[in-house]
N, C-alpha and C positions, 0 to 999 in steps of 0.2 A: 504494500499499499504506500502511495507517495503522498506527501503533504506539500501543498502548494501555498505560497504567500506572495501576493502581488505579482503573480506570473513566474515566480522563481521557485525552485525546488528548495524547500526548507527542512525536509526530513524524510525518512522512510521507515518502514517496519517490515520485519520478517516473522511470520508465524509458521510453526511447523508441527507435524504429527508424525510419529515414527512407530513402527511395530518391531519390538526386539524380543529375543528369548531371555527368559529370567534364569541366569545361571547362578546368581547370588545365593538363592535359597535352594539350588539344586533341583528345581522342579522342571525346568526346560519349557515351561509353558510360555506362550506369547504375552507380553504386556504392552500397553500403549504409553508412550512417552510424548508429552506435548510441551510446547514452550514458545518463546518468542523473545525478540530483541528490537529495540527501536532507537533511532538516532534523530535528534532535532537540532537544528541551528538556532542559536539563542539570540540572534539579532545584533550581535557585536559587529564592529567595523570589518573584522576579517572575513574574507570570502569563504563560503562553505567549501568542504572538501569535494573534489571532483573525482 
């Protein structure tokens, strides 16, 4: 997902879902892992990363 501010890119977000096998408890069954990360430009004079 992209975040636009005054026609410029000011941030983005990545959300994920993954299916993995649970070997920690030695069951070997599938578990779902979900997460996300986001980056936003704070409006300081420095240009955003490209």
